[in-house]
ModelCIF file with pLDDT and N, C-alpha, C, O atoms, coordinates in Angstrom:
data_MODEL
#
_entry.id   MODEL 
#
_entity.id                         1 
_entity.type                       polymer 
_entity.pdbx_number_of_molecules   1 
#
_entity_poly.entity_id                      1 
_entity_poly.type                           'polypeptide(L)' 
_entity_poly.nstd_linkage                   no 
_entity_poly.nstd_monomer                   no 
_entity_poly.pdbx_seq_one_letter_code       MDIVIKALGLLIGFYVFRGLLGKARDGDLRKFLILVAVTMAVILYRLADPA 
_entity_poly.pdbx_seq_one_letter_code_can   MDIVIKALGLLIGFYVFRGLLGKARDGDLRKFLILVAVTMAVILYRLADPA 
_entity_poly.pdbx_strand_id                 A 
#
loop_
_entity_poly_seq.entity_id 
_entity_poly_seq.num 
_entity_poly_seq.mon_id 
_entity_poly_seq.hetero 
1 1  MET n 
1 2  ASP n 
1 3  ILE n 
1 4  VAL n 
1 5  ILE n 
1 6  LYS n 
1 7  ALA n 
1 8  LEU n 
1 9  GLY n 
1 10 LEU n 
1 11 LEU n 
1 12 ILE n 
1 13 GLY n 
1 14 PHE n 
1 15 TYR n 
1 16 VAL n 
1 17 PHE n 
1 18 ARG n 
1 19 GLY n 
1 20 LEU n 
1 21 LEU n 
1 22 GLY n 
1 23 LYS n 
1 24 ALA n 
1 25 ARG n 
1 26 ASP n 
1 27 GLY n 
1 28 ASP n 
1 29 LEU n 
1 30 ARG n 
1 31 LYS n 
1 32 PHE n 
1 33 LEU n 
1 34 ILE n 
1 35 LEU n 
1 36 VAL n 
1 37 ALA n 
1 38 VAL n 
1 39 THR n 
1 40 MET n 
1 41 ALA n 
1 42 VAL n 
1 43 ILE n 
1 44 LEU n 
1 45 TYR n 
1 46 ARG n 
1 47 LEU n 
1 48 ALA n 
1 49 ASP n 
1 50 PRO n 
1 51 ALA n 
#
_struct_asym.id          A 
_struct_asym.entity_id   1 
#
loop_
_ma_qa_metric.id 
_ma_qa_metric.mode 
_ma_qa_metric.name 
_ma_qa_metric.software_group_id 
_ma_qa_metric.type 
1 global pLDDT . pLDDT 
2 local  pLDDT . pLDDT 
#
_ma_qa_metric_global.metric_id      1 
_ma_qa_metric_global.metric_value   88.94 
_ma_qa_metric_global.model_id       1 
_ma_qa_metric_global.ordinal_id     1 
#
loop_
_ma_qa_metric_local.label_asym_id 
_ma_qa_metric_local.label_comp_id 
_ma_qa_metric_local.label_seq_id 
_ma_qa_metric_local.metric_id 
_ma_qa_metric_local.metric_value 
_ma_qa_metric_local.model_id 
_ma_qa_metric_local.ordinal_id 
A MET 1  2 72.00 1 1  
A ASP 2  2 81.00 1 2  
A ILE 3  2 90.00 1 3  
A VAL 4  2 87.00 1 4  
A ILE 5  2 86.00 1 5  
A LYS 6  2 91.00 1 6  
A ALA 7  2 91.00 1 7  
A LEU 8  2 91.00 1 8  
A GLY 9  2 90.00 1 9  
A LEU 10 2 92.00 1 10 
A LEU 11 2 92.00 1 11 
A ILE 12 2 91.00 1 12 
A GLY 13 2 91.00 1 13 
A PHE 14 2 92.00 1 14 
A TYR 15 2 91.00 1 15 
A VAL 16 2 92.00 1 16 
A PHE 17 2 92.00 1 17 
A ARG 18 2 91.00 1 18 
A GLY 19 2 90.00 1 19 
A LEU 20 2 91.00 1 20 
A LEU 21 2 92.00 1 21 
A GLY 22 2 90.00 1 22 
A LYS 23 2 89.00 1 23 
A ALA 24 2 88.00 1 24 
A ARG 25 2 89.00 1 25 
A ASP 26 2 91.00 1 26 
A GLY 27 2 89.00 1 27 
A ASP 28 2 89.00 1 28 
A LEU 29 2 90.00 1 29 
A ARG 30 2 91.00 1 30 
A LYS 31 2 91.00 1 31 
A PHE 32 2 92.00 1 32 
A LEU 33 2 92.00 1 33 
A ILE 34 2 92.00 1 34 
A LEU 35 2 92.00 1 35 
A VAL 36 2 93.00 1 36 
A ALA 37 2 93.00 1 37 
A VAL 38 2 93.00 1 38 
A THR 39 2 91.00 1 39 
A MET 40 2 93.00 1 40 
A ALA 41 2 92.00 1 41 
A VAL 42 2 90.00 1 42 
A ILE 43 2 89.00 1 43 
A LEU 44 2 91.00 1 44 
A TYR 45 2 90.00 1 45 
A ARG 46 2 88.00 1 46 
A LEU 47 2 88.00 1 47 
A ALA 48 2 90.00 1 48 
A ASP 49 2 79.00 1 49 
A PRO 50 2 69.00 1 50 
A ALA 51 2 66.00 1 51 
#
loop_
_atom_site.group_PDB 
_atom_site.id 
_atom_site.type_symbol 
_atom_site.label_atom_id 
_atom_site.label_alt_id 
_atom_site.label_comp_id 
_atom_site.label_asym_id 
_atom_site.label_entity_id 
_atom_site.label_seq_id 
_atom_site.pdbx_PDB_ins_code 
_atom_site.Cartn_x 
_atom_site.Cartn_y 
_atom_site.Cartn_z 
_atom_site.occupancy 
_atom_site.B_iso_or_equiv 
_atom_site.pdbx_formal_charge 
_atom_site.auth_seq_id 
_atom_site.auth_comp_id 
_atom_site.auth_asym_id 
_atom_site.auth_atom_id 
_atom_site.pdbx_PDB_model_num 
ATOM 1   N N  . MET A 1 1  ? 105.874 -44.256 159.738 1.00 72.00 ? 1  MET A N  1 
ATOM 2   C CA . MET A 1 1  ? 104.960 -43.421 160.147 1.00 72.00 ? 1  MET A CA 1 
ATOM 3   C C  . MET A 1 1  ? 104.815 -42.374 160.580 1.00 72.00 ? 1  MET A C  1 
ATOM 4   O O  . MET A 1 1  ? 103.836 -41.668 160.339 1.00 72.00 ? 1  MET A O  1 
ATOM 5   N N  . ASP A 1 2  ? 105.931 -42.011 161.436 1.00 81.00 ? 2  ASP A N  1 
ATOM 6   C CA . ASP A 1 2  ? 105.970 -40.928 162.195 1.00 81.00 ? 2  ASP A CA 1 
ATOM 7   C C  . ASP A 1 2  ? 106.334 -39.827 161.144 1.00 81.00 ? 2  ASP A C  1 
ATOM 8   O O  . ASP A 1 2  ? 105.746 -38.759 161.310 1.00 81.00 ? 2  ASP A O  1 
ATOM 9   N N  . ILE A 1 3  ? 107.341 -39.915 159.923 1.00 90.00 ? 3  ILE A N  1 
ATOM 10  C CA . ILE A 1 3  ? 107.395 -39.182 158.853 1.00 90.00 ? 3  ILE A CA 1 
ATOM 11  C C  . ILE A 1 3  ? 106.095 -38.375 158.855 1.00 90.00 ? 3  ILE A C  1 
ATOM 12  O O  . ILE A 1 3  ? 105.712 -37.281 159.268 1.00 90.00 ? 3  ILE A O  1 
ATOM 13  N N  . VAL A 1 4  ? 105.532 -39.564 158.117 1.00 87.00 ? 4  VAL A N  1 
ATOM 14  C CA . VAL A 1 4  ? 104.092 -39.027 157.572 1.00 87.00 ? 4  VAL A CA 1 
ATOM 15  C C  . VAL A 1 4  ? 103.170 -37.826 158.565 1.00 87.00 ? 4  VAL A C  1 
ATOM 16  O O  . VAL A 1 4  ? 102.674 -36.775 158.158 1.00 87.00 ? 4  VAL A O  1 
ATOM 17  N N  . ILE A 1 5  ? 103.146 -38.383 159.960 1.00 86.00 ? 5  ILE A N  1 
ATOM 18  C CA . ILE A 1 5  ? 102.501 -37.195 160.693 1.00 86.00 ? 5  ILE A CA 1 
ATOM 19  C C  . ILE A 1 5  ? 103.020 -35.717 160.950 1.00 86.00 ? 5  ILE A C  1 
ATOM 20  O O  . ILE A 1 5  ? 102.338 -34.696 161.049 1.00 86.00 ? 5  ILE A O  1 
ATOM 21  N N  . LYS A 1 6  ? 104.659 -35.884 161.047 1.00 91.00 ? 6  LYS A N  1 
ATOM 22  C CA . LYS A 1 6  ? 105.164 -34.722 161.201 1.00 91.00 ? 6  LYS A CA 1 
ATOM 23  C C  . LYS A 1 6  ? 105.416 -34.012 159.519 1.00 91.00 ? 6  LYS A C  1 
ATOM 24  O O  . LYS A 1 6  ? 106.236 -33.112 159.339 1.00 91.00 ? 6  LYS A O  1 
ATOM 25  N N  . ALA A 1 7  ? 104.799 -34.434 158.701 1.00 91.00 ? 7  ALA A N  1 
ATOM 26  C CA . ALA A 1 7  ? 104.875 -33.968 157.253 1.00 91.00 ? 7  ALA A CA 1 
ATOM 27  C C  . ALA A 1 7  ? 102.949 -33.399 157.207 1.00 91.00 ? 7  ALA A C  1 
ATOM 28  O O  . ALA A 1 7  ? 102.377 -32.522 156.560 1.00 91.00 ? 7  ALA A O  1 
ATOM 29  N N  . LEU A 1 8  ? 102.607 -34.113 157.928 1.00 91.00 ? 8  LEU A N  1 
ATOM 30  C CA . LEU A 1 8  ? 100.692 -33.445 157.724 1.00 91.00 ? 8  LEU A CA 1 
ATOM 31  C C  . LEU A 1 8  ? 101.055 -32.147 158.824 1.00 91.00 ? 8  LEU A C  1 
ATOM 32  O O  . LEU A 1 8  ? 100.830 -31.005 158.424 1.00 91.00 ? 8  LEU A O  1 
ATOM 33  N N  . GLY A 1 9  ? 101.474 -32.297 159.857 1.00 90.00 ? 9  GLY A N  1 
ATOM 34  C CA . GLY A 1 9  ? 101.771 -31.233 160.527 1.00 90.00 ? 9  GLY A CA 1 
ATOM 35  C C  . GLY A 1 9  ? 102.432 -30.144 160.199 1.00 90.00 ? 9  GLY A C  1 
ATOM 36  O O  . GLY A 1 9  ? 102.149 -29.109 160.802 1.00 90.00 ? 9  GLY A O  1 
ATOM 37  N N  . LEU A 1 10 ? 103.077 -30.133 159.555 1.00 92.00 ? 10 LEU A N  1 
ATOM 38  C CA . LEU A 1 10 ? 103.642 -29.273 158.896 1.00 92.00 ? 10 LEU A CA 1 
ATOM 39  C C  . LEU A 1 10 ? 103.149 -28.456 157.627 1.00 92.00 ? 10 LEU A C  1 
ATOM 40  O O  . LEU A 1 10 ? 103.707 -27.410 157.296 1.00 92.00 ? 10 LEU A O  1 
ATOM 41  N N  . LEU A 1 11 ? 102.017 -29.020 156.897 1.00 92.00 ? 11 LEU A N  1 
ATOM 42  C CA . LEU A 1 11 ? 100.981 -28.752 155.945 1.00 92.00 ? 11 LEU A CA 1 
ATOM 43  C C  . LEU A 1 11 ? 100.055 -27.849 156.685 1.00 92.00 ? 11 LEU A C  1 
ATOM 44  O O  . LEU A 1 11 ? 99.512  -26.810 156.308 1.00 92.00 ? 11 LEU A O  1 
ATOM 45  N N  . ILE A 1 12 ? 99.994  -28.520 157.896 1.00 91.00 ? 12 ILE A N  1 
ATOM 46  C CA . ILE A 1 12 ? 98.551  -27.675 158.765 1.00 91.00 ? 12 ILE A CA 1 
ATOM 47  C C  . ILE A 1 12 ? 99.182  -26.433 159.072 1.00 91.00 ? 12 ILE A C  1 
ATOM 48  O O  . ILE A 1 12 ? 98.727  -25.308 158.867 1.00 91.00 ? 12 ILE A O  1 
ATOM 49  N N  . GLY A 1 13 ? 100.427 -26.790 159.656 1.00 91.00 ? 13 GLY A N  1 
ATOM 50  C CA . GLY A 1 13 ? 100.773 -25.166 160.145 1.00 91.00 ? 13 GLY A CA 1 
ATOM 51  C C  . GLY A 1 13 ? 101.365 -24.198 158.906 1.00 91.00 ? 13 GLY A C  1 
ATOM 52  O O  . GLY A 1 13 ? 101.680 -23.053 159.228 1.00 91.00 ? 13 GLY A O  1 
ATOM 53  N N  . PHE A 1 14 ? 101.510 -24.548 157.695 1.00 92.00 ? 14 PHE A N  1 
ATOM 54  C CA . PHE A 1 14 ? 101.435 -23.720 156.735 1.00 92.00 ? 14 PHE A CA 1 
ATOM 55  C C  . PHE A 1 14 ? 100.254 -23.245 156.266 1.00 92.00 ? 14 PHE A C  1 
ATOM 56  O O  . PHE A 1 14 ? 100.163 -22.073 155.901 1.00 92.00 ? 14 PHE A O  1 
ATOM 57  N N  . TYR A 1 15 ? 98.982  -24.284 156.212 1.00 91.00 ? 15 TYR A N  1 
ATOM 58  C CA . TYR A 1 15 ? 97.721  -23.253 156.040 1.00 91.00 ? 15 TYR A CA 1 
ATOM 59  C C  . TYR A 1 15 ? 97.733  -22.320 157.136 1.00 91.00 ? 15 TYR A C  1 
ATOM 60  O O  . TYR A 1 15 ? 97.959  -21.172 156.751 1.00 91.00 ? 15 TYR A O  1 
ATOM 61  N N  . VAL A 1 16 ? 97.528  -22.464 158.622 1.00 92.00 ? 16 VAL A N  1 
ATOM 62  C CA . VAL A 1 16 ? 97.171  -21.733 159.484 1.00 92.00 ? 16 VAL A CA 1 
ATOM 63  C C  . VAL A 1 16 ? 98.078  -20.355 159.414 1.00 92.00 ? 16 VAL A C  1 
ATOM 64  O O  . VAL A 1 16 ? 97.693  -19.193 159.539 1.00 92.00 ? 16 VAL A O  1 
ATOM 65  N N  . PHE A 1 17 ? 99.361  -20.845 159.183 1.00 92.00 ? 17 PHE A N  1 
ATOM 66  C CA . PHE A 1 17 ? 100.436 -19.473 158.856 1.00 92.00 ? 17 PHE A CA 1 
ATOM 67  C C  . PHE A 1 17 ? 100.121 -18.648 157.755 1.00 92.00 ? 17 PHE A C  1 
ATOM 68  O O  . PHE A 1 17 ? 100.484 -17.474 157.828 1.00 92.00 ? 17 PHE A O  1 
ATOM 69  N N  . ARG A 1 18 ? 99.617  -18.965 156.913 1.00 91.00 ? 18 ARG A N  1 
ATOM 70  C CA . ARG A 1 18 ? 99.050  -18.050 155.684 1.00 91.00 ? 18 ARG A CA 1 
ATOM 71  C C  . ARG A 1 18 ? 97.590  -17.531 156.395 1.00 91.00 ? 18 ARG A C  1 
ATOM 72  O O  . ARG A 1 18 ? 97.351  -16.326 156.470 1.00 91.00 ? 18 ARG A O  1 
ATOM 73  N N  . GLY A 1 19 ? 96.791  -18.390 156.825 1.00 90.00 ? 19 GLY A N  1 
ATOM 74  C CA . GLY A 1 19 ? 95.524  -17.195 157.019 1.00 90.00 ? 19 GLY A CA 1 
ATOM 75  C C  . GLY A 1 19 ? 96.096  -16.556 158.343 1.00 90.00 ? 19 GLY A C  1 
ATOM 76  O O  . GLY A 1 19 ? 95.481  -15.523 158.607 1.00 90.00 ? 19 GLY A O  1 
ATOM 77  N N  . LEU A 1 20 ? 97.229  -16.899 159.389 1.00 91.00 ? 20 LEU A N  1 
ATOM 78  C CA . LEU A 1 20 ? 97.142  -15.388 160.195 1.00 91.00 ? 20 LEU A CA 1 
ATOM 79  C C  . LEU A 1 20 ? 97.655  -14.458 159.322 1.00 91.00 ? 20 LEU A C  1 
ATOM 80  O O  . LEU A 1 20 ? 97.052  -13.388 159.405 1.00 91.00 ? 20 LEU A O  1 
ATOM 81  N N  . LEU A 1 21 ? 98.611  -14.472 158.455 1.00 92.00 ? 21 LEU A N  1 
ATOM 82  C CA . LEU A 1 21 ? 99.371  -13.568 157.701 1.00 92.00 ? 21 LEU A CA 1 
ATOM 83  C C  . LEU A 1 21 ? 98.200  -12.648 156.789 1.00 92.00 ? 21 LEU A C  1 
ATOM 84  O O  . LEU A 1 21 ? 98.516  -11.651 156.140 1.00 92.00 ? 21 LEU A O  1 
ATOM 85  N N  . GLY A 1 22 ? 96.813  -13.184 156.875 1.00 90.00 ? 22 GLY A N  1 
ATOM 86  C CA . GLY A 1 22 ? 95.820  -12.825 155.725 1.00 90.00 ? 22 GLY A CA 1 
ATOM 87  C C  . GLY A 1 22 ? 95.818  -13.049 154.171 1.00 90.00 ? 22 GLY A C  1 
ATOM 88  O O  . GLY A 1 22 ? 95.333  -12.307 153.317 1.00 90.00 ? 22 GLY A O  1 
ATOM 89  N N  . LYS A 1 23 ? 96.641  -14.547 153.958 1.00 89.00 ? 23 LYS A N  1 
ATOM 90  C CA . LYS A 1 23 ? 97.010  -14.283 152.754 1.00 89.00 ? 23 LYS A CA 1 
ATOM 91  C C  . LYS A 1 23 ? 96.463  -16.045 152.520 1.00 89.00 ? 23 LYS A C  1 
ATOM 92  O O  . LYS A 1 23 ? 97.229  -17.009 152.541 1.00 89.00 ? 23 LYS A O  1 
ATOM 93  N N  . ALA A 1 24 ? 95.348  -16.090 152.360 1.00 88.00 ? 24 ALA A N  1 
ATOM 94  C CA . ALA A 1 24 ? 94.526  -17.166 152.053 1.00 88.00 ? 24 ALA A CA 1 
ATOM 95  C C  . ALA A 1 24 ? 93.842  -16.939 151.281 1.00 88.00 ? 24 ALA A C  1 
ATOM 96  O O  . ALA A 1 24 ? 93.183  -15.903 151.187 1.00 88.00 ? 24 ALA A O  1 
ATOM 97  N N  . ARG A 1 25 ? 93.841  -18.411 150.108 1.00 89.00 ? 25 ARG A N  1 
ATOM 98  C CA . ARG A 1 25 ? 93.260  -18.151 149.164 1.00 89.00 ? 25 ARG A CA 1 
ATOM 99  C C  . ARG A 1 25 ? 91.874  -19.149 149.321 1.00 89.00 ? 25 ARG A C  1 
ATOM 100 O O  . ARG A 1 25 ? 91.540  -20.040 150.101 1.00 89.00 ? 25 ARG A O  1 
ATOM 101 N N  . ASP A 1 26 ? 91.137  -18.343 147.882 1.00 91.00 ? 26 ASP A N  1 
ATOM 102 C CA . ASP A 1 26 ? 89.578  -20.047 148.344 1.00 91.00 ? 26 ASP A CA 1 
ATOM 103 C C  . ASP A 1 26 ? 89.998  -20.926 148.208 1.00 91.00 ? 26 ASP A C  1 
ATOM 104 O O  . ASP A 1 26 ? 90.894  -21.138 147.391 1.00 91.00 ? 26 ASP A O  1 
ATOM 105 N N  . GLY A 1 27 ? 89.349  -22.010 149.194 1.00 89.00 ? 27 GLY A N  1 
ATOM 106 C CA . GLY A 1 27 ? 89.873  -23.428 149.357 1.00 89.00 ? 27 GLY A CA 1 
ATOM 107 C C  . GLY A 1 27 ? 90.626  -23.455 150.439 1.00 89.00 ? 27 GLY A C  1 
ATOM 108 O O  . GLY A 1 27 ? 90.549  -24.462 151.143 1.00 89.00 ? 27 GLY A O  1 
ATOM 109 N N  . ASP A 1 28 ? 91.277  -22.670 150.722 1.00 89.00 ? 28 ASP A N  1 
ATOM 110 C CA . ASP A 1 28 ? 92.966  -23.090 151.922 1.00 89.00 ? 28 ASP A CA 1 
ATOM 111 C C  . ASP A 1 28 ? 92.212  -23.243 152.931 1.00 89.00 ? 28 ASP A C  1 
ATOM 112 O O  . ASP A 1 28 ? 92.897  -23.275 153.953 1.00 89.00 ? 28 ASP A O  1 
ATOM 113 N N  . LEU A 1 29 ? 90.569  -23.410 153.230 1.00 90.00 ? 29 LEU A N  1 
ATOM 114 C CA . LEU A 1 29 ? 89.644  -23.378 154.115 1.00 90.00 ? 29 LEU A CA 1 
ATOM 115 C C  . LEU A 1 29 ? 89.676  -25.214 154.465 1.00 90.00 ? 29 LEU A C  1 
ATOM 116 O O  . LEU A 1 29 ? 89.963  -25.886 155.456 1.00 90.00 ? 29 LEU A O  1 
ATOM 117 N N  . ARG A 1 30 ? 89.094  -25.599 152.688 1.00 91.00 ? 30 ARG A N  1 
ATOM 118 C CA . ARG A 1 30 ? 88.916  -26.856 152.439 1.00 91.00 ? 30 ARG A CA 1 
ATOM 119 C C  . ARG A 1 30 ? 89.946  -27.996 152.859 1.00 91.00 ? 30 ARG A C  1 
ATOM 120 O O  . ARG A 1 30 ? 89.851  -28.990 153.578 1.00 91.00 ? 30 ARG A O  1 
ATOM 121 N N  . LYS A 1 31 ? 91.099  -27.360 152.011 1.00 91.00 ? 31 LYS A N  1 
ATOM 122 C CA . LYS A 1 31 ? 92.540  -28.431 152.400 1.00 91.00 ? 31 LYS A CA 1 
ATOM 123 C C  . LYS A 1 31 ? 92.782  -28.268 153.735 1.00 91.00 ? 31 LYS A C  1 
ATOM 124 O O  . LYS A 1 31 ? 92.959  -29.328 154.336 1.00 91.00 ? 31 LYS A O  1 
ATOM 125 N N  . PHE A 1 32 ? 92.844  -27.260 154.387 1.00 92.00 ? 32 PHE A N  1 
ATOM 126 C CA . PHE A 1 32 ? 93.067  -27.268 155.766 1.00 92.00 ? 32 PHE A CA 1 
ATOM 127 C C  . PHE A 1 32 ? 92.444  -28.029 156.591 1.00 92.00 ? 32 PHE A C  1 
ATOM 128 O O  . PHE A 1 32 ? 93.082  -28.550 157.506 1.00 92.00 ? 32 PHE A O  1 
ATOM 129 N N  . LEU A 1 33 ? 90.788  -28.304 156.421 1.00 92.00 ? 33 LEU A N  1 
ATOM 130 C CA . LEU A 1 33 ? 89.676  -28.929 157.316 1.00 92.00 ? 33 LEU A CA 1 
ATOM 131 C C  . LEU A 1 33 ? 90.270  -30.933 156.587 1.00 92.00 ? 33 LEU A C  1 
ATOM 132 O O  . LEU A 1 33 ? 90.485  -31.974 157.209 1.00 92.00 ? 33 LEU A O  1 
ATOM 133 N N  . ILE A 1 34 ? 90.327  -30.581 154.991 1.00 92.00 ? 34 ILE A N  1 
ATOM 134 C CA . ILE A 1 34 ? 90.893  -31.991 154.632 1.00 92.00 ? 34 ILE A CA 1 
ATOM 135 C C  . ILE A 1 34 ? 92.193  -32.804 155.419 1.00 92.00 ? 34 ILE A C  1 
ATOM 136 O O  . ILE A 1 34 ? 92.160  -33.968 155.817 1.00 92.00 ? 34 ILE A O  1 
ATOM 137 N N  . LEU A 1 35 ? 93.238  -31.935 155.516 1.00 92.00 ? 35 LEU A N  1 
ATOM 138 C CA . LEU A 1 35 ? 94.525  -32.243 156.501 1.00 92.00 ? 35 LEU A CA 1 
ATOM 139 C C  . LEU A 1 35 ? 94.276  -32.651 158.026 1.00 92.00 ? 35 LEU A C  1 
ATOM 140 O O  . LEU A 1 35 ? 94.668  -33.698 158.542 1.00 92.00 ? 35 LEU A O  1 
ATOM 141 N N  . VAL A 1 36 ? 93.605  -31.709 158.606 1.00 93.00 ? 36 VAL A N  1 
ATOM 142 C CA . VAL A 1 36 ? 92.983  -31.967 159.656 1.00 93.00 ? 36 VAL A CA 1 
ATOM 143 C C  . VAL A 1 36 ? 92.616  -33.692 159.843 1.00 93.00 ? 36 VAL A C  1 
ATOM 144 O O  . VAL A 1 36 ? 93.080  -34.559 160.584 1.00 93.00 ? 36 VAL A O  1 
ATOM 145 N N  . ALA A 1 37 ? 91.694  -33.697 158.926 1.00 93.00 ? 37 ALA A N  1 
ATOM 146 C CA . ALA A 1 37 ? 91.077  -34.890 159.583 1.00 93.00 ? 37 ALA A CA 1 
ATOM 147 C C  . ALA A 1 37 ? 91.922  -36.210 159.073 1.00 93.00 ? 37 ALA A C  1 
ATOM 148 O O  . ALA A 1 37 ? 91.627  -37.253 159.657 1.00 93.00 ? 37 ALA A O  1 
ATOM 149 N N  . VAL A 1 38 ? 93.076  -36.302 157.916 1.00 93.00 ? 38 VAL A N  1 
ATOM 150 C CA . VAL A 1 38 ? 93.463  -37.484 157.180 1.00 93.00 ? 38 VAL A CA 1 
ATOM 151 C C  . VAL A 1 38 ? 94.713  -37.439 158.647 1.00 93.00 ? 38 VAL A C  1 
ATOM 152 O O  . VAL A 1 38 ? 95.398  -38.422 158.931 1.00 93.00 ? 38 VAL A O  1 
ATOM 153 N N  . THR A 1 39 ? 94.778  -36.166 159.380 1.00 91.00 ? 39 THR A N  1 
ATOM 154 C CA . THR A 1 39 ? 95.771  -36.509 160.633 1.00 91.00 ? 39 THR A CA 1 
ATOM 155 C C  . THR A 1 39 ? 95.201  -37.236 161.273 1.00 91.00 ? 39 THR A C  1 
ATOM 156 O O  . THR A 1 39 ? 95.432  -38.444 161.330 1.00 91.00 ? 39 THR A O  1 
ATOM 157 N N  . MET A 1 40 ? 93.916  -36.339 162.185 1.00 93.00 ? 40 MET A N  1 
ATOM 158 C CA . MET A 1 40 ? 93.083  -36.953 162.737 1.00 93.00 ? 40 MET A CA 1 
ATOM 159 C C  . MET A 1 40 ? 93.027  -38.644 163.006 1.00 93.00 ? 40 MET A C  1 
ATOM 160 O O  . MET A 1 40 ? 93.202  -39.148 164.115 1.00 93.00 ? 40 MET A O  1 
ATOM 161 N N  . ALA A 1 41 ? 92.643  -39.683 161.303 1.00 92.00 ? 41 ALA A N  1 
ATOM 162 C CA . ALA A 1 41 ? 92.619  -40.545 161.127 1.00 92.00 ? 41 ALA A CA 1 
ATOM 163 C C  . ALA A 1 41 ? 93.895  -41.049 161.149 1.00 92.00 ? 41 ALA A C  1 
ATOM 164 O O  . ALA A 1 41 ? 93.805  -42.164 161.664 1.00 92.00 ? 41 ALA A O  1 
ATOM 165 N N  . VAL A 1 42 ? 95.261  -40.771 160.804 1.00 90.00 ? 42 VAL A N  1 
ATOM 166 C CA . VAL A 1 42 ? 96.363  -41.575 161.133 1.00 90.00 ? 42 VAL A CA 1 
ATOM 167 C C  . VAL A 1 42 ? 96.744  -41.935 162.280 1.00 90.00 ? 42 VAL A C  1 
ATOM 168 O O  . VAL A 1 42 ? 97.018  -43.070 162.669 1.00 90.00 ? 42 VAL A O  1 
ATOM 169 N N  . ILE A 1 43 ? 96.771  -40.516 163.085 1.00 89.00 ? 43 ILE A N  1 
ATOM 170 C CA . ILE A 1 43 ? 96.535  -40.645 164.956 1.00 89.00 ? 43 ILE A CA 1 
ATOM 171 C C  . ILE A 1 43 ? 95.808  -41.796 165.348 1.00 89.00 ? 43 ILE A C  1 
ATOM 172 O O  . ILE A 1 43 ? 96.473  -42.625 165.968 1.00 89.00 ? 43 ILE A O  1 
ATOM 173 N N  . LEU A 1 44 ? 94.204  -42.154 165.080 1.00 91.00 ? 44 LEU A N  1 
ATOM 174 C CA . LEU A 1 44 ? 93.466  -42.885 165.517 1.00 91.00 ? 44 LEU A CA 1 
ATOM 175 C C  . LEU A 1 44 ? 93.981  -44.582 165.171 1.00 91.00 ? 44 LEU A C  1 
ATOM 176 O O  . LEU A 1 44 ? 93.849  -45.621 165.819 1.00 91.00 ? 44 LEU A O  1 
ATOM 177 N N  . TYR A 1 45 ? 94.602  -44.282 163.862 1.00 90.00 ? 45 TYR A N  1 
ATOM 178 C CA . TYR A 1 45 ? 94.830  -45.477 163.284 1.00 90.00 ? 45 TYR A CA 1 
ATOM 179 C C  . TYR A 1 45 ? 96.092  -46.286 164.152 1.00 90.00 ? 45 TYR A C  1 
ATOM 180 O O  . TYR A 1 45 ? 96.263  -47.481 164.391 1.00 90.00 ? 45 TYR A O  1 
ATOM 181 N N  . ARG A 1 46 ? 96.816  -45.167 164.472 1.00 88.00 ? 46 ARG A N  1 
ATOM 182 C CA . ARG A 1 46 ? 98.463  -45.529 165.313 1.00 88.00 ? 46 ARG A CA 1 
ATOM 183 C C  . ARG A 1 46 ? 98.001  -46.181 166.733 1.00 88.00 ? 46 ARG A C  1 
ATOM 184 O O  . ARG A 1 46 ? 98.623  -47.065 167.322 1.00 88.00 ? 46 ARG A O  1 
ATOM 185 N N  . LEU A 1 47 ? 96.763  -45.563 167.175 1.00 88.00 ? 47 LEU A N  1 
ATOM 186 C CA . LEU A 1 47 ? 96.351  -46.047 168.733 1.00 88.00 ? 47 LEU A CA 1 
ATOM 187 C C  . LEU A 1 47 ? 96.092  -47.117 168.477 1.00 88.00 ? 47 LEU A C  1 
ATOM 188 O O  . LEU A 1 47 ? 96.832  -47.998 168.915 1.00 88.00 ? 47 LEU A O  1 
ATOM 189 N N  . ALA A 1 48 ? 94.925  -47.477 167.654 1.00 90.00 ? 48 ALA A N  1 
ATOM 190 C CA . ALA A 1 48 ? 94.377  -48.592 167.294 1.00 90.00 ? 48 ALA A CA 1 
ATOM 191 C C  . ALA A 1 48 ? 94.733  -49.520 167.023 1.00 90.00 ? 48 ALA A C  1 
ATOM 192 O O  . ALA A 1 48 ? 94.011  -50.496 167.222 1.00 90.00 ? 48 ALA A O  1 
ATOM 193 N N  . ASP A 1 49 ? 95.854  -49.660 166.510 1.00 79.00 ? 49 ASP A N  1 
ATOM 194 C CA . ASP A 1 49 ? 97.245  -50.496 166.115 1.00 79.00 ? 49 ASP A CA 1 
ATOM 195 C C  . ASP A 1 49 ? 97.610  -51.171 167.252 1.00 79.00 ? 49 ASP A C  1 
ATOM 196 O O  . ASP A 1 49 ? 97.754  -50.388 168.190 1.00 79.00 ? 49 ASP A O  1 
ATOM 197 N N  . PRO A 1 50 ? 97.872  -52.623 167.611 1.00 69.00 ? 50 PRO A N  1 
ATOM 198 C CA . PRO A 1 50 ? 98.253  -52.608 169.044 1.00 69.00 ? 50 PRO A CA 1 
ATOM 199 C C  . PRO A 1 50 ? 99.810  -53.611 168.278 1.00 69.00 ? 50 PRO A C  1 
ATOM 200 O O  . PRO A 1 50 ? 100.142 -54.648 168.852 1.00 69.00 ? 50 PRO A O  1 
ATOM 201 N N  . ALA A 1 51 ? 100.498 -53.203 167.177 1.00 66.00 ? 51 ALA A N  1 
ATOM 202 C CA . ALA A 1 51 ? 101.798 -53.515 166.798 1.00 66.00 ? 51 ALA A CA 1 
ATOM 203 C C  . ALA A 1 51 ? 102.330 -52.601 166.866 1.00 66.00 ? 51 ALA A C  1 
ATOM 204 O O  . ALA A 1 51 ? 103.529 -52.561 166.587 1.00 66.00 ? 51 ALA A O  1 
#
């Protein structure tokens, strides 16, 4: 599960970096928000899972 969180973090960083460079395309904000939502869901699942 840790590798999933790291991969999602790298993808989020990629879209943030593209936005900072000014090379964002149409739909990047939507992808970024979906990635943030999925990352938050994974983190909340890990916090709620007692195992």
